[in-house]
Residue, then its C-alpha position, 0 to 999 in steps of 0.5 A: x476512471x480513477x488514477x492512482x499514483x504511488x510514491x515514497x519508495x526507495x532503498x533502505x537498510x534492514x531495520x529502517x523505515x519508509x512512508x509510502x503514499x498513494x494519491x487518487x484522482x477522484x473523490x470516489x476514493x473515500x467510498x471504497x476500502x483501499x489496500x496496499x499490495x506488493x509484488x516481489x520478482x517471480x512472486x504473485x501480488x499479495x495484499x499487505x494491508x487495507x483500510x475501510x472508509x471508516x478506518x478499520x484496518x487489516x494487516x497480513x501476518x507478515x507485516x503485523x506490528x511493523x506496518x501501519x496503513x492510514x488514509x486521509x479522505x480529504x486528500x484522497x490519499x492512503x499511506x503505508x508507514x513501514x517500519x523495521x523493514x526486512x529484506x523480504x519486504x523488497x518488492x514493488x508496492x501498489x495501491x488499489x480499491x475494492x468494494x469489500x469483495x477483494x476484487x480490485x476496481x481501479x487500474x493498477x498504477x506504476x507502483x513504487x519500488x522498495x528495496x531493503x538491503x541486509 
């Protein structure tokens, strides 16, 4: 079973930046599409961005132009660079993987809290 550990969250003012990291415990990570998800209080979890093993990316409309997803397969790590943060980006951020069907395949980690103050 792959363990996922998210880190890098924190409290930031609107307009600021954060870089999230997600480390996977096993090398099979490099075979799957990895995504960053977020869940705000009272709302369902949503996909923010994902990246294929080859580096192809996809973003939710709400974060296009502000967030950048990347991965380092040698380190079994996926990153989310977040810039020009808005209060509505406040949420717990998680990572997970899928084989291309959008059905996640790993157990969810603890997530990392991102709080953007206005």
